[in-house]
C-alpha positions in Angstrom: 100.2 102.3 148.2 99.5 102.3 152.5 96.5 100.8 153.7 96.4 102.0 157.5 94.4 99.1 160.1 92.3 100.5 162.1 91.4 103.6 160.1 87.9 104.2 158.8 87.3 105.0 155.4 85.2 107.1 152.7 83.6 106.5 149.6 84.8 109.6 148.8 88.1 108.5 150.0 88.3 109.9 153.5 90.2 108.3 156.9 88.9 108.6 160.2 91.4 107.8 163.1 88.9 107.8 166.0 90.7 108.2 169.9 87.8 107.9 172.1 85.5 110.5 171.0 88.0 112.3 168.9 88.4 111.8 165.1 91.0 113.2 163.1 90.3 113.0 159.7 92.0 113.3 156.2 92.4 112.0 152.7 93.6 108.6 152.5 97.3 107.5 150.2 94.9 106.7 147.4 93.3 110.2 147.0 96.0 112.1 147.3 97.8 109.8 144.4 95.4 110.0 142.6 95.1 114.0 142.6 98.6 114.5 142.2 100.7 117.6 143.5 98.7 118.6 146.3 99.2 122.7 145.7 96.3 123.8 148.3 94.1 122.8 150.9 91.1 125.5 152.2 89.5 124.7 155.2 87.5 127.4 156.9 90.5 128.1 160.1 87.0 129.0 161.9 84.9 126.4 161.2 82.3 125.3 164.2 80.7 121.8 163.1 80.6 119.2 160.0 77.8 117.0 159.1 78.0 114.0 157.6 77.8 113.8 154.2 77.9 117.6 153.4 81.7 119.4 152.5 84.1 121.0 154.4 86.3 122.3 152.1 88.9 121.4 149.2 92.2 120.3 148.1 93.5 122.1 145.0 96.1 119.7 142.6 97.9 120.9 139.7 95.0 119.8 137.5 91.7 119.9 139.7 90.3 120.4 142.5 87.9 117.9 144.9 85.7 118.7 147.4 86.5 117.1 151.2 83.8 115.1 152.8 83.1 115.2 156.5 82.8 111.1 157.2 80.7 112.0 160.3 78.8 114.7 162.2 80.7 116.5 164.7 81.9 119.3 166.6 85.4 120.6 165.2 88.1 120.9 167.8 91.1 121.3 165.3 91.8 122.5 161.7 95.5 121.7 160.5 96.6 125.5 159.8 100.0 124.1 159.0 99.0 122.0 155.6 98.4 126.2 154.3 102.2 126.3 154.3 103.4 123.0 153.5 100.6 121.1 151.5 102.5 118.7 150.1 102.6 116.9 152.7 99.1 115.5 152.5 100.9 113.7 149.2 104.7 112.9 151.4 102.4 111.6 154.9 98.7 111.6 154.2 98.4 109.9 157.5 100.4 112.0 159.6 101.4 115.1 159.1 98.2 115.4 156.7 96.0 115.1 158.6 93.1 118.7 158.1 90.2 118.2 161.2 90.0 116.3 164.1 85.9 116.3 165.3 84.5 115.6 168.9 82.5 113.0 167.0 78.3 113.1 168.6 78.0 109.9 168.1 80.7 106.5 167.8 77.4 104.5 166.0 78.2 106.5 162.8 81.4 104.7 162.4 79.5 101.5 162.0 78.5 103.1 158.8 82.3 103.6 157.3 84.6 100.5 156.1 87.4 99.2 157.8 90.5 98.4 155.4 89.7 95.4 153.9 86.4 96.9 152.3 88.3 100.3 151.5 90.8 98.1 149.8 87.9 96.2 147.6 86.4 100.1 146.7 89.1 100.7 144.9 89.6 97.6 143.5 93.3 96.5 145.5 
């Protein structure tokens, strides 16, 4: 299982990679592994903002559907529409091509509430 350092993680198994004030958000390798084969990702292409703790879409695997929860608050600047036609990339490359959305963060201090890689590993029992 892959746990990249330098990312922030949530209890709900989303990850955030921050560059400047832009956060790229996706689901963790652990999450995609627990879900199984991802067959559909539903994120509104016109999504304008996300608010921490609220859902911003769903991810569907063969046997289950799960909500995607916003780890941060901010303005959505890009939705990865490529995963609409190729949702299995979430399984094969969750930290790369399988990202979900990019957000202009409303404040960097909200990152302090997220877990680092060691805390996330402990959270899932690794």
